[in-house]
DOBA-624802 format. One line per 8 residues: number of its first residue (from 1); their letters; for each residue x, y, z of N, C-alpha, C, CB. Coordinates in nm, 4 decimals. Glycine has a CB too. Example, Ala and Ser with C-alpha at 12.3 -4.5 7.8 and 13.67 -1.06 7.14 Angstrom:
% DOBA-624802
1> as> 1.3190:-0.5690:0.7800:1.2300:-0.4500:0.7800:1.3200:-0.3300:0.7800:1.1308:-0.4473:0.9046; 1.2850:-0.2250:0.7080:1.3670:-0.1060:0.7140:1.2900:0.0030:0.7870:1.4084:-0.0598:0.5725
//
This chain:
% DOBA-624802
1> mdfvmafe> 9.7149:10.6637:11.3159:9.8567:10.6902:11.3371:9.9331:10.5591:11.3534:9.8772:10.7802:11.4606; 9.8777:10.4676:11.4312:9.9460:10.3399:11.4539:9.9646:10.2636:11.3236:9.8676:10.2544:11.5537; 9.8612:10.2642:11.2400:9.8669:10.1943:11.1120:9.9788:10.2505:11.0244:9.7321:10.2047:11.0391; 9.9883:10.3825:11.0167:10.0897:10.4480:10.9338:10.2289:10.4297:10.9938:10.0581:10.5978:10.9180; 10.2401:10.4413:11.1248:10.3710:10.4192:11.1892:10.4211:10.2773:11.1585:10.3611:10.4413:11.3441; 10.3329:10.1791:11.1675:10.3709:10.0405:11.1377:10.4092:10.0255:10.9907:10.2556:9.9440:11.1725; 10.3343:10.0892:10.9023:10.3647:10.0849:10.7589:10.5038:10.1418:10.7323:10.2585:10.1633:10.6782; 10.5328:10.2563:10.7911:10.6635:10.3205:10.7715:10.7773:10.2371:10.8308:10.6635:10.4601:10.8344
9> rnkkrnpk> 10.7547:10.1779:10.9469:10.8572:10.0899:11.0052:10.8819:9.9698:10.9143:10.8146:10.0422:11.1464; 10.7754:9.9184:10.8550:10.7856:9.8063:10.7612:10.8716:9.8424:10.6404:10.6463:9.7629:10.7149; 10.8676:9.9692:10.6008:10.9470:10.0197:10.4882:11.0867:10.0634:10.5322:10.8749:10.1368:10.4214; 11.1203:10.0405:10.6598:11.2535:10.0742:10.7163:11.2824:10.2237:10.7119:11.3636:9.9995:10.6404; 11.1795:10.3043:10.7399:11.1952:10.4499:10.7338:11.2095:10.5173:10.8698:11.0785:10.5092:10.6629; 11.1959:10.4453:10.9808:11.2164:10.4995:11.1151:11.1284:10.6230:11.1443:11.3630:10.5358:11.1330; 10.9967:10.6055:11.1502:10.9052:10.7185:11.1704:10.9112:10.7769:11.3120:10.7635:10.6749:11.1404; 10.8876:10.9078:11.3199:10.8784:10.9791:11.4481:10.7465:11.0557:11.4523:10.9999:11.0765:11.4678
17> dvsktkcg> 10.6761:11.0446:11.5633:10.5503:11.1163:11.5825:10.5815:11.2616:11.6183:10.4632:11.0486:11.6935; 10.5397:11.3547:11.5338:10.5597:11.4978:11.5591:10.4248:11.5704:11.5628:10.6517:11.5602:11.4505; 10.3187:11.4956:11.5850:10.1828:11.5507:11.5775:10.1536:11.6580:11.6822:10.0831:11.4399:11.5923; 10.2224:11.6570:11.7923:10.1968:11.7540:11.8993:10.2668:11.8881:11.8754:10.2415:11.6966:12.0325; 10.3499:11.8979:11.7727:10.4294:12.0184:11.7500:10.3587:12.1255:11.6674:10.5566:11.9814:11.6826; 10.2411:12.0942:11.6132:10.1641:12.1865:11.5290:10.2446:12.2332:11.4081:10.1191:12.3075:11.6109; 10.3263:12.1438:11.3534:10.4063:12.1766:11.2355:10.3270:12.1580:11.1068:10.5319:12.0909:11.2317; 10.2091:12.0981:11.1153:10.1250:12.0817:10.9977:10.1234:11.9412:10.9422:10.1690:12.1745:10.8922
25> ydirskgr> 10.1976:11.8528:11.0053:10.1964:11.7123:10.9664:10.2174:11.6294:11.0919:10.3058:11.6811:10.8586; 10.1966:11.4988:11.0810:10.1952:11.4122:11.1993:10.3198:11.3277:11.2191:10.0789:11.3226:11.1921; 10.3849:11.2904:11.1100:10.4973:11.1973:11.1185:10.6115:11.2467:11.0312:10.4545:11.0548:11.0762; 10.7321:11.2381:11.0839:10.8533:11.2611:11.0055:10.9187:11.1247:10.9887:10.9513:11.3659:11.0751; 10.9443:11.0860:10.8636:10.9923:10.9516:10.8374:11.0880:10.9500:10.7191:10.8754:10.8576:10.8120; 11.2168:10.9462:10.7485:11.3231:10.9408:10.6477:11.3001:11.0431:10.5365:11.3323:10.8000:10.5880; 11.2901:11.1680:10.5743:11.2733:11.2766:10.4794:11.1292:11.3089:10.4452:11.3454:11.2445:10.3558; 11.0391:11.2152:10.4655:10.8971:11.2401:10.4378:10.8337:11.3133:10.5554:10.8219:11.1072:10.4098
33> kievkgaa> 10.7483:11.4061:10.5221:10.6655:11.4742:10.6220:10.5236:11.4304:10.5903:10.6824:11.6345:10.6185; 10.4639:11.3539:10.6810:10.3397:11.2844:10.6518:10.2250:11.3377:10.7370:10.3565:11.1350:10.6742; 10.1207:11.3836:10.6699:9.9960:11.4180:10.7368:9.9068:11.2952:10.7275:9.9274:11.5455:10.6725; 9.8532:11.2511:10.8414:9.7692:11.1316:10.8462:9.6238:11.1725:10.8651:9.8145:11.0364:10.9600; 9.5390:11.1178:10.7803:9.3938:11.1365:10.7942:9.3309:10.9981:10.7975:9.3337:11.2244:10.6764; 9.2241:10.9840:10.8704:9.1523:10.8576:10.8778:9.0109:10.8736:10.8268:9.1510:10.8045:11.0204; 8.9578:10.7653:10.7721:8.8211:10.7657:10.7203:8.7565:10.6313:10.7496:8.8189:10.7957:10.5679; 8.6339:10.6349:10.7984:8.5634:10.5100:10.8292:8.5298:10.4296:10.7040:8.4359:10.5400:10.9057
41> plnqpfvn> 8.4760:10.4925:10.5969:8.4427:10.4120:10.4791:8.5656:10.3837:10.3922:8.3360:10.4828:10.3959; 8.5608:10.2720:10.3199:8.6683:10.2402:10.2261:8.6682:10.3344:10.1061:8.6558:10.0958:10.1787; 8.5538:10.3878:10.0710:8.5429:10.4747:9.9536:8.5261:10.6209:9.9926:8.4260:10.4310:9.8664; 8.6089:10.6672:10.0824:8.6046:10.8064:10.1280:8.6192:10.8995:10.0078:8.7164:10.8342:10.2331; 8.5269:10.9931:9.9861:8.5340:11.0771:9.8659:8.6298:11.1967:9.8754:8.3978:11.1275:9.8344; 8.6632:11.2401:9.9975:8.7497:11.3574:10.0117:8.8085:11.3619:10.1523:8.6713:11.4876:9.9817; 8.9101:11.4471:10.1695:8.9626:11.4817:10.3020:8.9798:11.6326:10.3073:9.0985:11.4080:10.3316; 8.9748:11.6876:10.4269:8.9955:11.8309:10.4471:9.1264:11.8547:10.5207:8.8779:11.8928:10.5252
49> fnkyniaa> 9.1974:11.9595:10.4806:9.3159:12.0047:10.5531:9.2726:12.1086:10.6551:9.4238:12.0629:10.4559; 9.3472:12.1203:10.7667:9.3242:12.2286:10.8618:9.4278:12.3388:10.8385:9.3309:12.1761:11.0085; 9.4249:12.4435:10.9179:9.5153:12.5574:10.8941:9.6629:12.5200:10.9071:9.4835:12.6697:10.9913; 9.6962:12.4259:10.9948:9.8353:12.3829:11.0100:9.8788:12.3019:10.8881:9.8529:12.2996:11.1394; 9.7885:12.2171:10.8362:9.8187:12.1399:10.7156:9.8432:12.2324:10.5973:9.7043:12.0426:10.6837; 9.7590:12.3346:10.5846:9.7707:12.4282:10.4725:9.9045:12.5012:10.4775:9.6546:12.5297:10.4741; 9.9437:12.5459:10.5953:10.0726:12.6155:10.6100:10.1880:12.5237:10.5726:10.0907:12.6666:10.7544; 10.1841:12.3998:10.6184:10.2899:12.3042:10.5849:10.2900:12.2745:10.4356:10.2726:12.1740:10.6649
57> fkkennlw> 10.1710:12.2582:10.3784:10.1600:12.2294:10.2362:10.2238:12.3394:10.1523:10.0140:12.2118:10.1971; 10.2095:12.4634:10.1948:10.2640:12.5762:10.1193:10.4157:12.5861:10.1299:10.2016:12.7051:10.1673; 10.4755:12.5412:10.2416:10.6198:12.5623:10.2596:10.7051:12.4359:10.2500:10.6435:12.6257:10.3919; 10.6485:12.3188:10.2731:10.7272:12.1950:10.2756:10.7339:12.1305:10.1378:10.6680:12.0963:10.3762; 10.8493:12.0759:10.1040:10.8660:12.0113:9.9742:10.8315:11.8634:9.9751:11.0063:12.0286:9.9273; 10.8646:11.7931:10.0780:10.8457:11.6487:10.0797:10.7254:11.6105:10.1658:10.9721:11.5790:10.1310; 10.6138:11.6795:10.1437:10.4924:11.6545:10.2205:10.4101:11.5448:10.1546:10.4093:11.7830:10.2343; 10.3638:11.4518:10.2360:10.2792:11.3413:10.1914:10.1501:11.3423:10.2712:10.3519:11.2050:10.2067
65> lyivcglr> 10.0435:11.3019:10.2060:9.9158:11.2827:10.2713:9.8857:11.1332:10.2677:9.8022:11.3668:10.2023; 9.8734:11.0719:10.3855:9.8380:10.9302:10.3964:9.6965:10.9251:10.4537:9.9415:10.8497:10.4875; 9.6063:10.8639:10.3806:9.4689:10.8483:10.4281:9.4445:10.7008:10.4533:9.3655:10.9058:10.3255; 9.4084:10.6683:10.5767:9.3762:10.5301:10.6130:9.2243:10.5170:10.5997:9.4266:10.4932:10.7607; 9.1802:10.4416:10.4989:9.0370:10.4240:10.4715:8.9899:10.2887:10.5235:9.0082:10.4361:10.3197; 8.8686:10.2865:10.5705:8.8130:10.1618:10.6229:8.8608:10.1333:10.7635:8.8490:10.0463:10.5326; 8.8601:10.2364:10.8478:8.9107:10.2214:10.9847:8.8356:10.1154:11.0646:8.9024:10.3536:11.0572; 8.7108:10.0915:11.0286:8.6323:9.9922:11.1019:8.6476:9.8520:11.0435:8.4857:10.0317:11.1022
73> nkkpklim> 8.7169:9.8402:10.9323:8.7394:9.7098:10.8700:8.8624:9.6425:10.9302:8.7557:9.7245:10.7174; 8.8697:9.5125:10.9146:8.9866:9.4395:10.9653:9.1113:9.4697:10.8839:8.9598:9.2894:10.9646; 9.0920:9.5048:10.7563:9.2044:9.5363:10.6687:9.1846:9.6746:10.6070:9.2196:9.4289:10.5581; 9.2233:9.7797:10.6782:9.2104:9.9138:10.6209:9.3001:9.9279:10.4973:9.2466:10.0216:10.7264; 9.2670:10.0218:10.4137:9.3441:10.0507:10.2927:9.4138:10.1850:10.3097:9.2528:10.0514:10.1661; 9.5274:10.1987:10.2438:9.6075:10.3199:10.2555:9.6139:10.3921:10.1215:9.7491:10.2867:10.3053; 9.5847:10.5208:10.1243:9.6050:10.6083:10.0091:9.7233:10.6970:10.0435:9.4755:10.6936:9.9750; 9.8205:10.7042:9.9540:9.9382:10.7883:9.9744:9.9485:10.8869:9.8586:10.0681:10.7021:9.9861
81> lnknkilk> 9.9433:11.0146:9.8898:9.9550:11.1184:9.7887:10.0694:11.2110:9.8273:9.8219:11.1973:9.7734; 10.1624:11.2326:9.7335:10.2669:11.3303:9.7621:10.2189:11.4683:9.7183:10.4002:11.2926:9.6907; 10.2969:11.5690:9.7456:10.2553:11.7071:9.7184:10.2209:11.7263:9.5709:10.3660:11.8054:9.7597; 10.2978:11.6678:9.4808:10.2709:11.6827:9.3381:10.1367:11.6218:9.2994:10.3821:11.6186:9.2568; 10.1041:11.5052:9.3545:9.9751:11.4430:9.3252:9.8607:11.5243:9.3837:9.9710:11.3003:9.3796; 9.8839:11.5845:9.4989:9.7809:11.6682:9.5606:9.7537:11.7905:9.4728:9.8239:11.7121:9.7032; 9.8597:11.8512:9.4191:9.8432:11.9692:9.3351:9.7634:11.9399:9.2086:9.9783:12.0251:9.2981; 9.7683:11.8161:9.1610:9.6948:11.7789:9.0399:9.5463:11.7562:9.0672:9.7554:11.6536:8.9787
89> rkivhslw> 9.5081:11.7442:9.1938:9.3685:11.7199:9.2300:9.2890:11.8476:9.2260:9.3585:11.6571:9.3678; 9.1581:11.8314:9.2126:9.0699:11.9466:9.2266:9.0617:11.9776:9.3755:8.9269:11.9194:9.1644; 9.1088:12.0943:9.4126:9.1080:12.1366:9.5527:9.0097:12.2520:9.5665:9.2516:12.1784:9.6011; 8.9150:12.2363:9.6561:8.8225:12.3448:9.6858:8.8945:12.4339:9.7865:8.6827:12.2914:9.7419; 8.9480:12.5446:9.7389:9.0406:12.6256:9.8188:8.9799:12.6841:9.9453:9.0936:12.7365:9.7355; 8.8524:12.7170:9.9432:8.7945:12.7758:10.0634:8.7940:12.6770:10.1794:8.6529:12.8239:10.0354; 8.7852:12.5484:10.1483:8.7857:12.4451:10.2526:8.9133:12.3611:10.2512:8.6650:12.3543:10.2362; 8.9917:12.3731:10.1472:9.1055:12.2854:10.1232:9.0597:12.1408:10.1327:9.2199:12.3136:10.2239
97> rinlhrsd> 8.9570:12.1117:10.0559:8.9045:11.9759:10.0449:8.9723:11.9105:9.9250:8.7473:11.9752:10.0298; 9.0338:11.7955:9.9476:9.1035:11.7240:9.8413:9.0210:11.6031:9.8028:9.2467:11.6820:9.8852; 8.9804:11.5976:9.6756:8.9013:11.4860:9.6276:8.9871:11.3624:9.6098:8.8330:11.5217:9.4972; 8.9319:11.2487:9.6471:9.0006:11.1206:9.6327:8.9324:11.0396:9.5236:9.0017:11.0423:9.7668; 9.0065:10.9453:9.4684:8.9543:10.8597:9.3625:8.9652:10.7138:9.4057:9.0305:10.8835:9.2292; 8.8733:10.6328:9.3579:8.8738:10.4893:9.3889:9.0084:10.4263:9.3489:8.7565:10.4175:9.3157; 9.0688:10.4753:9.2420:9.1963:10.4204:9.1945:9.3122:10.4491:9.2905:9.2288:10.4770:9.0572; 9.2921:10.5394:9.3888:9.3963:10.5696:9.4864:9.4185:10.4567:9.5860:9.3618:10.6957:9.5605
105> lk> 9.3177:10.3742:9.6089:9.3284:10.2680:9.7096:9.4358:10.1679:9.6705:9.1934:10.1964:9.7277; 9.5163:10.1311:9.7683:9.6247:10.0341:9.7447:9.5919:9.9050:9.8142:9.7610:10.0881:9.7938
//
């Protein structure tokens, strides 16, 4: 969360932590609704949504998924997927597992 909040502040988007509201995402930032996921390895192969994420994904238009990969590294990498990019991925619907690609790393 801290990494993403700092990233959003760097982009002058004025992020707000809404993670305690169970709205299905963690940060509201200048129109973006951002769900944050973390992964220890840099080459994380997938992330899973929970029931709150799924509900938000179905109703929100400006939903983003930010995955911070390499949490144990000194320089973590950020993957940012908007709702349209998520829809293009192979999603295992029973688990709402979203596959990630090496090319997603920034």
